[in-house]
C-alpha positions as protocol buffer text, in pm:
chain_id: "A"
residue {
  index: 1
  type: MET
  ca { x: -2542 y: -661 z: 1603 }
}
residue {
  index: 2
  type: GLY
  ca { x: -2744 y: -452 z: 1366 }
}
residue {
  index: 3
  type: GLY
  ca { x: -2671 y: -145 z: 1156 }
}
residue {
  index: 4
  type: THR
  ca { x: -2310 y: -45 z: 1163 }
}
residue {
  index: 5
  type: SER
  ca { x: -2268 y: -236 z: 1493 }
}
residue {
  index: 6
  type: GLY
  ca { x: -2397 y: -250 z: 1846 }
}
residue {
  index: 7
  type: MET
  ca { x: -2085 y: -65 z: 1955 }
}
residue {
  index: 8
  type: ALA
  ca { x: -2139 y: 220 z: 1710 }
}
residue {
  index: 9
  type: ALA
  ca { x: -2499 y: 262 z: 1823 }
}
residue {
  index: 10
  type: GLU
  ca { x: -2393 y: 256 z: 2187 }
}
residue {
  index: 11
  type: TRP
  ca { x: -2133 y: 526 z: 2139 }
}
residue {
  index: 12
  type: THR
  ca { x: -2325 y: 757 z: 1908 }
}
residue {
  index: 13
  type: HIS
  ca { x: -2645 y: 786 z: 2110 }
}
residue {
  index: 14
  type: GLY
  ca { x: -2677 y: 1126 z: 2268 }
}
residue {
  index: 15
  type: ARG
  ca { x: -2326 y: 1238 z: 2173 }
}
residue {
  index: 16
  type: THR
  ca { x: -2228 y: 1574 z: 2030 }
}
residue {
  index: 17
  type: TRP
  ca { x: -1887 y: 1502 z: 1878 }
}
residue {
  index: 18
  type: ARG
  ca { x: -1767 y: 1689 z: 1572 }
}
residue {
  index: 19
  type: GLY
  ca { x: -1864 y: 1532 z: 1241 }
}
residue {
  index: 20
  type: ASP
  ca { x: -1515 y: 1419 z: 1147 }
}
residue {
  index: 21
  type: TRP
  ca { x: -1467 y: 1217 z: 1464 }
}
residue {
  index: 22
  type: MET
  ca { x: -1820 y: 1082 z: 1426 }
}
residue {
  index: 23
  type: GLU
  ca { x: -1716 y: 935 z: 1091 }
}
residue {
  index: 24
  type: ALA
  ca { x: -1410 y: 779 z: 1250 }
}
residue {
  index: 25
  type: ARG
  ca { x: -1620 y: 624 z: 1525 }
}
residue {
  index: 26
  type: SER
  ca { x: -1867 y: 486 z: 1274 }
}
residue {
  index: 27
  type: CYS
  ca { x: -1581 y: 334 z: 1075 }
}
residue {
  index: 28
  type: ALA
  ca { x: -1457 y: 163 z: 1393 }
}
residue {
  index: 29
  type: GLY
  ca { x: -1805 y: 18 z: 1433 }
}
residue {
  index: 30
  type: ARG
  ca { x: -1799 y: -122 z: 1080 }
}
residue {
  index: 31
  type: MET
  ca { x: -1453 y: -268 z: 1137 }
}
residue {
  index: 32
  type: GLU
  ca { x: -1582 y: -443 z: 1447 }
}
residue {
  index: 33
  type: VAL
  ca { x: -1861 y: -606 z: 1246 }
}
residue {
  index: 34
  type: GLU
  ca { x: -1608 y: -719 z: 984 }
}
residue {
  index: 35
  type: HIS
  ca { x: -1377 y: -855 z: 1253 }
}
residue {
  index: 36
  type: VAL
  ca { x: -1659 y: -1056 z: 1410 }
}
residue {
  index: 37
  type: ARG
  ca { x: -1744 y: -1201 z: 1069 }
}
residue {
  index: 38
  type: ARG
  ca { x: -1384 y: -1306 z: 1019 }
}
residue {
  index: 39
  type: MET
  ca { x: -1388 y: -1476 z: 1358 }
}
residue {
  index: 40
  type: THR
  ca { x: -1709 y: -1665 z: 1275 }
}
residue {
  index: 41
  type: ARG
  ca { x: -1671 y: -1756 z: 909 }
}
residue {
  index: 42
  type: GLY
  ca { x: -1750 y: -2124 z: 956 }
}
residue {
  index: 43
  type: THR
  ca { x: -1403 y: -2278 z: 977 }
}
residue {
  index: 44
  type: LYS
  ca { x: -1337 y: -2553 z: 1228 }
}
residue {
  index: 45
  type: GLN
  ca { x: -1046 y: -2365 z: 1380 }
}
residue {
  index: 46
  type: CYS
  ca { x: -1135 y: -2136 z: 1669 }
}
residue {
  index: 47
  type: ALA
  ca { x: -1026 y: -1781 z: 1588 }
}
residue {
  index: 48
  type: TRP
  ca { x: -1138 y: -1617 z: 1912 }
}
residue {
  index: 49
  type: ARG
  ca { x: -865 y: -1506 z: 2148 }
}
residue {
  index: 50
  type: ALA
  ca { x: -848 y: -1483 z: 2522 }
}
residue {
  index: 51
  type: ASP
  ca { x: -652 y: -1193 z: 2667 }
}
residue {
  index: 52
  type: GLY
  ca { x: -342 y: -1340 z: 2825 }
}
residue {
  index: 53
  type: TYR
  ca { x: -208 y: -998 z: 2924 }
}
residue {
  index: 54
  type: ASP
  ca { x: -184 y: -953 z: 3302 }
}
residue {
  index: 55
  type: ALA
  ca { x: -328 y: -604 z: 3345 }
}
residue {
  index: 56
  type: ARG
  ca { x: -305 y: -615 z: 3724 }
}
residue {
  index: 57
  type: ALA
  ca { x: 68 y: -689 z: 3724 }
}
residue {
  index: 58
  type: ASN
  ca { x: 110 y: -428 z: 3453 }
}
residue {
  index: 59
  type: ARG
  ca { x: -60 y: -166 z: 3668 }
}
residue {
  index: 60
  type: LYS
  ca { x: 189 y: -225 z: 3948 }
}
residue {
  index: 61
  type: ASP
  ca { x: 497 y: -229 z: 3725 }
}
residue {
  index: 62
  type: ALA
  ca { x: 704 y: 84 z: 3793 }
}
residue {
  index: 63
  type: ASP
  ca { x: 868 y: 84 z: 3450 }
}
residue {
  index: 64
  type: LYS
  ca { x: 536 y: 60 z: 3271 }
}
residue {
  index: 65
  type: ARG
  ca { x: 398 y: 342 z: 3484 }
}
residue {
  index: 66
  type: ARG
  ca { x: 691 y: 558 z: 3374 }
}
residue {
  index: 67
  type: THR
  ca { x: 625 y: 496 z: 3006 }
}
residue {
  index: 68
  type: ARG
  ca { x: 261 y: 590 z: 3061 }
}
residue {
  index: 69
  type: ARG
  ca { x: 365 y: 914 z: 3228 }
}
residue {
  index: 70
  type: MET
  ca { x: 609 y: 991 z: 2948 }
}
residue {
  index: 71
  type: PHE
  ca { x: 342 y: 943 z: 2684 }
}
residue {
  index: 72
  type: ALA
  ca { x: 80 y: 1136 z: 2882 }
}
residue {
  index: 73
  type: CYS
  ca { x: 321 y: 1427 z: 2935 }
}
residue {
  index: 74
  type: ALA
  ca { x: 406 y: 1428 z: 2564 }
}
residue {
  index: 75
  type: VAL
  ca { x: 35 y: 1436 z: 2475 }
}
residue {
  index: 76
  type: LYS
  ca { x: -14 y: 1726 z: 2714 }
}
residue {
  index: 77
  type: ARG
  ca { x: 269 y: 1912 z: 2543 }
}
residue {
  index: 78
  type: SER
  ca { x: 111 y: 1834 z: 2205 }
}
residue {
  index: 79
  type: ILE
  ca { x: -222 y: 1977 z: 2319 }
}
residue {
  index: 80
  type: GLN
  ca { x: -46 y: 2294 z: 2432 }
}
residue {
  index: 81
  type: ARG
  ca { x: 155 y: 2328 z: 2110 }
}
residue {
  index: 82
  type: ARG
  ca { x: -148 y: 2273 z: 1893 }
}
residue {
  index: 83
  type: ARG
  ca { x: -364 y: 2497 z: 2115 }
}
residue {
  index: 84
  type: THR
  ca { x: -622 y: 2222 z: 2133 }
}
residue {
  index: 85
  type: VAL
  ca { x: -890 y: 2219 z: 2400 }
}
residue {
  index: 86
  type: ALA
  ca { x: -826 y: 1911 z: 2616 }
}
residue {
  index: 87
  type: LYS
  ca { x: -1181 y: 1785 z: 2577 }
}
residue {
  index: 88
  type: GLU
  ca { x: -1134 y: 1784 z: 2199 }
}
residue {
  index: 89
  type: ALA
  ca { x: -799 y: 1603 z: 2200 }
}
residue {
  index: 90
  type: HIS
  ca { x: -781 y: 1241 z: 2085 }
}
residue {
  index: 91
  type: VAL
  ca { x: -533 y: 956 z: 2113 }
}
residue {
  index: 92
  type: LEU
  ca { x: -505 y: 619 z: 1941 }
}
residue {
  index: 93
  type: MET
  ca { x: -346 y: 353 z: 2159 }
}
residue {
  index: 94
  type: LEU
  ca { x: -330 y: -11 z: 2251 }
}
residue {
  index: 95
  type: ASP
  ca { x: -442 y: -68 z: 2609 }
}
residue {
  index: 96
  type: ALA
  ca { x: -535 y: -351 z: 2844 }
}
residue {
  index: 97
  type: ARG
  ca { x: -859 y: -410 z: 3032 }
}
residue {
  index: 98
  type: GLY
  ca { x: -763 y: -174 z: 3314 }
}
residue {
  index: 99
  type: ALA
  ca { x: -737 y: 119 z: 3070 }
}
residue {
  index: 100
  type: ASN
  ca { x: -428 y: 226 z: 3262 }
}
residue {
  index: 101
  type: SER
  ca { x: -266 y: 407 z: 2969 }
}
residue {
  index: 102
  type: ALA
  ca { x: -585 y: 591 z: 2873 }
}
residue {
  index: 103
  type: ARG
  ca { x: -644 y: 687 z: 3235 }
}
residue {
  index: 104
  type: ALA
  ca { x: -289 y: 823 z: 3261 }
}
residue {
  index: 105
  type: VAL
  ca { x: -357 y: 1052 z: 2965 }
}
residue {
  index: 106
  type: ARG
  ca { x: -683 y: 1168 z: 3119 }
}
residue {
  index: 107
  type: ALA
  ca { x: -520 y: 1238 z: 3455 }
}
residue {
  index: 108
  type: THR
  ca { x: -239 y: 1440 z: 3294 }
}
residue {
  index: 109
  type: THR
  ca { x: -426 y: 1626 z: 3021 }
}
residue {
  index: 110
  type: GLY
  ca { x: -794 y: 1634 z: 3115 }
}
residue {
  index: 111
  type: MET
  ca { x: -884 y: 1453 z: 2791 }
}
residue {
  index: 112
  type: PRO
  ca { x: -1207 y: 1249 z: 2830 }
}
residue {
  index: 113
  type: LEU
  ca { x: -1165 y: 873 z: 2829 }
}
residue {
  index: 114
  type: GLU
  ca { x: -1413 y: 847 z: 2546 }
}
residue {
  index: 115
  type: ASN
  ca { x: -1158 y: 1026 z: 2325 }
}
residue {
  index: 116
  type: ALA
  ca { x: -912 y: 738 z: 2363 }
}
residue {
  index: 117
  type: PHE
  ca { x: -951 y: 514 z: 2055 }
}
residue {
  index: 118
  type: VAL
  ca { x: -850 y: 161 z: 2158 }
}
residue {
  index: 119
  type: PRO
  ca { x: -883 y: -144 z: 1932 }
}
residue {
  index: 120
  type: ASN
  ca { x: -833 y: -484 z: 2094 }
}
residue {
  index: 121
  type: VAL
  ca { x: -855 y: -841 z: 1961 }
}
residue {
  index: 122
  type: ALA
  ca { x: -985 y: -984 z: 2290 }
}
residue {
  index: 123
  type: SER
  ca { x: -1360 y: -926 z: 2322 }
}
residue {
  index: 124
  type: PRO
  ca { x: -1371 y: -950 z: 2707 }
}
residue {
  index: 125
  type: THR
  ca { x: -1107 y: -675 z: 2721 }
}
residue {
  index: 126
  type: VAL
  ca { x: -1312 y: -459 z: 2485 }
}
residue {
  index: 127
  type: ALA
  ca { x: -1618 y: -500 z: 2709 }
}
residue {
  index: 128
  type: GLU
  ca { x: -1420 y: -394 z: 3016 }
}
residue {
  index: 129
  type: LEU
  ca { x: -1265 y: -96 z: 2838 }
}
residue {
  index: 130
  type: ARG
  ca { x: -1609 y: 23 z: 2730 }
}
residue {
  index: 131
  type: ARG
  ca { x: -1738 y: -20 z: 3083 }
}
residue {
  index: 132
  type: ARG
  ca { x: -1463 y: 216 z: 3197 }
}
residue {
  index: 133
  type: GLY
  ca { x: -1565 y: 474 z: 2938 }
}
residue {
  index: 134
  type: VAL
  ca { x: -1299 y: 418 z: 2672 }
}
residue {
  index: 135
  type: PHE
  ca { x: -1395 y: 415 z: 2303 }
}
residue {
  index: 136
  type: ALA
  ca { x: -1290 y: 56 z: 2240 }
}
residue {
  index: 137
  type: TRP
  ca { x: -1384 y: -183 z: 1965 }
}
residue {
  index: 138
  type: PHE
  ca { x: -1321 y: -546 z: 1877 }
}
residue {
  index: 139
  type: GLY
  ca { x: -1056 y: -542 z: 1606 }
}
residue {
  index: 140
  type: ASP
  ca { x: -695 y: -501 z: 1505 }
}
residue {
  index: 141
  type: VAL
  ca { x: -515 y: -166 z: 1506 }
}
residue {
  index: 142
  type: LYS
  ca { x: -379 y: -235 z: 1157 }
}
residue {
  index: 143
  type: ASP
  ca { x: -729 y: -207 z: 1013 }
}
residue {
  index: 144
  type: ILE
  ca { x: -791 y: 149 z: 1128 }
}
residue {
  index: 145
  type: LEU
  ca { x: -438 y: 255 z: 1031 }
}
residue {
  index: 146
  type: GLU
  ca { x: -495 y: 122 z: 678 }
}
residue {
  index: 147
  type: ARG
  ca { x: -832 y: 297 z: 642 }
}
residue {
  index: 148
  type: TRP
  ca { x: -773 y: 625 z: 820 }
}
residue {
  index: 149
  type: GLU
  ca { x: -878 y: 936 z: 629 }
}
residue {
  index: 150
  type: THR
  ca { x: -729 y: 1276 z: 709 }
}
residue {
  index: 151
  type: LYS
  ca { x: -1071 y: 1440 z: 683 }
}
residue {
  index: 152
  type: TRP
  ca { x: -1163 y: 1262 z: 1006 }
}
residue {
  index: 153
  type: GLY
  ca { x: -891 y: 1447 z: 1196 }
}
residue {
  index: 154
  type: SER
  ca { x: -554 y: 1350 z: 1342 }
}
residue {
  index: 155
  type: PHE
  ca { x: -455 y: 1224 z: 1684 }
}
residue {
  index: 156
  type: GLU
  ca { x: -254 y: 1431 z: 1930 }
}
residue {
  index: 157
  type: GLY
  ca { x: -92 y: 1104 z: 2036 }
}
residue {
  index: 158
  type: VAL
  ca { x: -49 y: 758 z: 1885 }
}
residue {
  index: 159
  type: TRP
  ca { x: 93 y: 478 z: 2100 }
}
residue {
  index: 160
  type: LEU
  ca { x: 155 y: 145 z: 1927 }
}
residue {
  index: 161
  type: ASP
  ca { x: 219 y: -56 z: 2241 }
}
residue {
  index: 162
  type: TYR
  ca { x: 320 y: -388 z: 2089 }
}
residue {
  index: 163
  type: CYS
  ca { x: 424 y: -693 z: 2286 }
}
residue {
  index: 164
  type: GLY
  ca { x: 621 y: -861 z: 2008 }
}
residue {
  index: 165
  type: GLY
  ca { x: 882 y: -777 z: 1746 }
}
residue {
  index: 166
  type: ILE
  ca { x: 871 y: -467 z: 1530 }
}
residue {
  index: 167
  type: SER
  ca { x: 976 y: -612 z: 1192 }
}
residue {
  index: 168
  type: LYS
  ca { x: 636 y: -763 z: 1107 }
}
residue {
  index: 169
  type: ARG
  ca { x: 459 y: -441 z: 1204 }
}
residue {
  index: 170
  type: THR
  ca { x: 657 y: -206 z: 981 }
}
residue {
  index: 171
  type: PRO
  ca { x: 355 y: -129 z: 755 }
}
residue {
  index: 172
  type: GLN
  ca { x: 155 y: -13 z: 1056 }
}
residue {
  index: 173
  type: VAL
  ca { x: 422 y: 236 z: 1159 }
}
residue {
  index: 174
  type: GLU
  ca { x: 443 y: 361 z: 801 }
}
residue {
  index: 175
  type: GLN
  ca { x: 65 y: 410 z: 781 }
}
residue {
  index: 176
  type: VAL
  ca { x: 75 y: 646 z: 1079 }
}
residue {
  index: 177
  type: PHE
  ca { x: 251 y: 898 z: 855 }
}
residue {
  index: 178
  type: ALA
  ca { x: 121 y: 794 z: 512 }
}
residue {
  index: 179
  type: ARG
  ca { x: -243 y: 839 z: 617 }
}
residue {
  index: 180
  type: GLY
  ca { x: -199 y: 1138 z: 847 }
}
residue {
  index: 181
  type: VAL
  ca { x: -302 y: 946 z: 1158 }
}
residue {
  index: 182
  type: VAL
  ca { x: -78 y: 1149 z: 1389 }
}
residue {
  index: 183
  type: ALA
  ca { x: -116 y: 1526 z: 1394 }
}
residue {
  index: 184
  type: ARG
  ca { x: 162 y: 1772 z: 1322 }
}
residue {
  index: 185
  type: GLY
  ca { x: 269 y: 1882 z: 1665 }
}
residue {
  index: 186
  type: GLY
  ca { x: 165 y: 1542 z: 1797 }
}
residue {
  index: 187
  type: VAL
  ca { x: 360 y: 1247 z: 1933 }
}
residue {
  index: 188
  type: LEU
  ca { x: 422 y: 889 z: 1822 }
}
residue {
  index: 189
  type: ALA
  ca { x: 530 y: 620 z: 2068 }
}
residue {
  index: 190
  type: VAL
  ca { x: 617 y: 262 z: 1978 }
}
residue {
  index: 191
  type: ALA
  ca { x: 687 y: -14 z: 2231 }
}
residue {
  index: 192
  type: PHE
  ca { x: 825 y: -345 z: 2104 }
}
residue {
  index: 193
  type: SER
  ca { x: 1035 y: -645 z: 2202 }
}
residue {
  index: 194
  type: SER
  ca { x: 1411 y: -614 z: 2214 }
}
residue {
  index: 195
  type: GLN
  ca { x: 1421 y: -964 z: 2062 }
}
residue {
  index: 196
  type: ASP
  ca { x: 1315 y: -1003 z: 1698 }
}
residue {
  index: 197
  type: SER
  ca { x: 1398 y: -1333 z: 1533 }
}
residue {
  index: 198
  type: ALA
  ca { x: 1321 y: -1200 z: 1183 }
}
residue {
  index: 199
  type: LEU
  ca { x: 1584 y: -931 z: 1222 }
}
residue {
  index: 200
  type: ALA
  ca { x: 1837 y: -1161 z: 1389 }
}
residue {
  index: 201
  type: THR
  ca { x: 1823 y: -1415 z: 1105 }
}
residue {
  index: 202
  type: HIS
  ca { x: 1823 y: -1157 z: 825 }
}
residue {
  index: 203
  type: PRO
  ca { x: 2128 y: -1166 z: 589 }
}
residue {
  index: 204
  type: ASN
  ca { x: 2212 y: -819 z: 725 }
}
residue {
  index: 205
  type: PRO
  ca { x: 2116 y: -845 z: 1092 }
}
residue {
  index: 206
  type: THR
  ca { x: 1985 y: -524 z: 1249 }
}
residue {
  index: 207
  type: LYS
  ca { x: 1920 y: -438 z: 1610 }
}
residue {
  index: 208
  type: PRO
  ca { x: 1544 y: -385 z: 1671 }
}
residue {
  index: 209
  type: ILE
  ca { x: 1586 y: -31 z: 1803 }
}
residue {
  index: 210
  type: GLU
  ca { x: 1795 y: 76 z: 1503 }
}
residue {
  index: 211
  type: PHE
  ca { x: 1546 y: -89 z: 1268 }
}
residue {
  index: 212
  type: CYS
  ca { x: 1245 y: 82 z: 1429 }
}
residue {
  index: 213
  type: LEU
  ca { x: 1409 y: 423 z: 1434 }
}
residue {
  index: 214
  type: LYS
  ca { x: 1503 y: 385 z: 1066 }
}
residue {
  index: 215
  type: VAL
  ca { x: 1144 y: 291 z: 976 }
}
residue {
  index: 216
  type: VAL
  ca { x: 1004 y: 589 z: 1168 }
}
residue {
  index: 217
  type: GLN
  ca { x: 1255 y: 833 z: 1019 }
}
residue {
  index: 218
  type: GLU
  ca { x: 1205 y: 714 z: 661 }
}
residue {
  index: 219
  type: ALA
  ca { x: 824 y: 706 z: 688 }
}
residue {
  index: 220
  type: ALA
  ca { x: 816 y: 1057 z: 832 }
}
residue {
  index: 221
  type: CYS
  ca { x: 1050 y: 1194 z: 567 }
}
residue {
  index: 222
  type: ALA
  ca { x: 863 y: 1023 z: 281 }
}
residue {
  index: 223
  type: ASN
  ca { x: 539 y: 1189 z: 386 }
}
residue {
  index: 224
  type: GLY
  ca { x: 670 y: 1538 z: 455 }
}
residue {
  index: 225
  type: TYR
  ca { x: 699 y: 1519 z: 833 }
}
residue {
  index: 226
  type: GLU
  ca { x: 987 y: 1618 z: 1058 }
}
residue {
  index: 227
  type: LEU
  ca { x: 1078 y: 1437 z: 1377 }
}
residue {
  index: 228
  type: VAL
  ca { x: 1144 y: 1653 z: 1685 }
}
residue {
  index: 229
  type: PRO
  ca { x: 1186 y: 1590 z: 2059 }
}
residue {
  index: 230
  type: ALA
  ca { x: 866 y: 1462 z: 2216 }
}
residue {
  index: 231
  type: LEU
  ca { x: 951 y: 1617 z: 2553 }
}
residue {
  index: 232
  type: ASP
  ca { x: 1161 y: 1910 z: 2667 }
}
residue {
  index: 233
  type: GLN
  ca { x: 1344 y: 1805 z: 2980 }
}
residue {
  index: 234
  type: SER
  ca { x: 1479 y: 2155 z: 3033 }
}
residue {
  index: 235
  type: ARG
  ca { x: 1121 y: 2274 z: 3086 }
}
residue {
  index: 236
  type: GLY
  ca { x: 1040 y: 1984 z: 3316 }
}
residue {
  index: 237
  type: ASP
  ca { x: 774 y: 1849 z: 3080 }
}
residue {
  index: 238
  type: CYS
  ca { x: 781 y: 1517 z: 3261 }
}
residue {
  index: 239
  type: LYS
  ca { x: 939 y: 1520 z: 3605 }
}
residue {
  index: 240
  type: ASP
  ca { x: 833 y: 1163 z: 3678 }
}
residue {
  index: 241
  type: GLY
  ca { x: 1073 y: 935 z: 3499 }
}
residue {
  index: 242
  type: GLY
  ca { x: 1246 y: 1222 z: 3322 }
}
residue {
  index: 243
  type: ASP
  ca { x: 1583 y: 1084 z: 3423 }
}
residue {
  index: 244
  type: LEU
  ca { x: 1502 y: 768 z: 3229 }
}
residue {
  index: 245
  type: LEU
  ca { x: 1491 y: 944 z: 2894 }
}
residue {
  index: 246
  type: GLU
  ca { x: 1800 y: 867 z: 2691 }
}
residue {
  index: 247
  type: PRO
  ca { x: 1906 y: 1020 z: 2358 }
}
residue {
  index: 248
  type: ALA
  ca { x: 1892 y: 769 z: 2073 }
}
residue {
  index: 249
  type: LEU
  ca { x: 2075 y: 888 z: 1764 }
}
residue {
  index: 250
  type: GLY
  ca { x: 2013 y: 1249 z: 1856 }
}
residue {
  index: 251
  type: PHE
  ca { x: 1673 y: 1320 z: 1998 }
}
residue {
  index: 252
  type: PRO
  ca { x: 1408 y: 1049 z: 2046 }
}
residue {
  index: 253
  type: CYS
  ca { x: 1299 y: 942 z: 2394 }
}
residue {
  index: 254
  type: LEU
  ca { x: 1423 y: 589 z: 2445 }
}
residue {
  index: 255
  type: PHE
  ca { x: 1361 y: 370 z: 2745 }
}
residue {
  index: 256
  type: ARG
  ca { x: 1438 y: 0 z: 2779 }
}
residue {
  index: 257
  type: TYR
  ca { x: 1284 y: -221 z: 3044 }
}
residue {
  index: 258
  type: GLN
  ca { x: 1225 y: -595 z: 3085 }
}
residue {
  index: 259
  type: GLY
  ca { x: 1309 y: -676 z: 2725 }
}
residue {
  index: 260
  type: ILE
  ca { x: 1092 y: -395 z: 2584 }
}
residue {
  index: 261
  type: PHE
  ca { x: 1201 y: -84 z: 2397 }
}
residue {
  index: 262
  type: PHE
  ca { x: 989 y: 230 z: 2432 }
}
residue {
  index: 263
  type: LEU
  ca { x: 1060 y: 481 z: 2156 }
}
residue {
  index: 264
  type: MET
  ca { x: 883 y: 819 z: 2144 }
}
residue {
  index: 265
  type: VAL
  ca { x: 922 y: 1105 z: 1898 }
}
residue {
  index: 266
  type: GLY
  ca { x: 750 y: 1436 z: 1835 }
}
residue {
  index: 267
  type: VAL
  ca { x: 605 y: 1502 z: 1490 }
}
residue {
  index: 268
  type: ALA
  ca { x: 615 y: 1836 z: 1305 }
}
């Protein structure tokens, strides 16, 4: 790779994005170069990862499809509230090689796939996501959350679709608010395991869902944000799966399936 990265060159050629998002894309390219260097720094231990996530089974999973629809409907509502043109809307998410979550947002909102920012630590998955038209790069989501600058813009939707526990990822959730990654009027979704050994063995054990909600609430408050409902069931914002939305301590969308919690809140 030369320059900022092969990925950055590939995605900037012939494009007419606004300057702020161009800076964000260039930063993703630099982070990819740095990630590759970390993976190839001369140690004897192999740092490259294969993607063990079964995207095909995931695509067929009815519960996962519902969470995608919920997030996509919430992003659509965000676009309407913010009076954003769909082609100028952006989301930051974790997605598998099938780009099923990004495609759900496109189908619901009309947002181009290239406006879905998707970091992934498995290089074959990144290649497949790019082939499908998603703006994907080889790297960890924590890097872009730590470096995000508000002058680049803010995402209508952020979906931190984790597979593991939430306790070790607390700083990432906090950065979403501290660095203005999610837009006011936008939506934040977090998916995480209902089992978290770090929380279970803590001197004051906390249930993962209560811990995550506390982290989200405190981070939002500390940075001048207010949490609001992500969807309005009375308006039929999301007919598919709407009956699965449960109130958690007042207003967030909460859905539990197969050992995973899906928490979604609106941001104002």
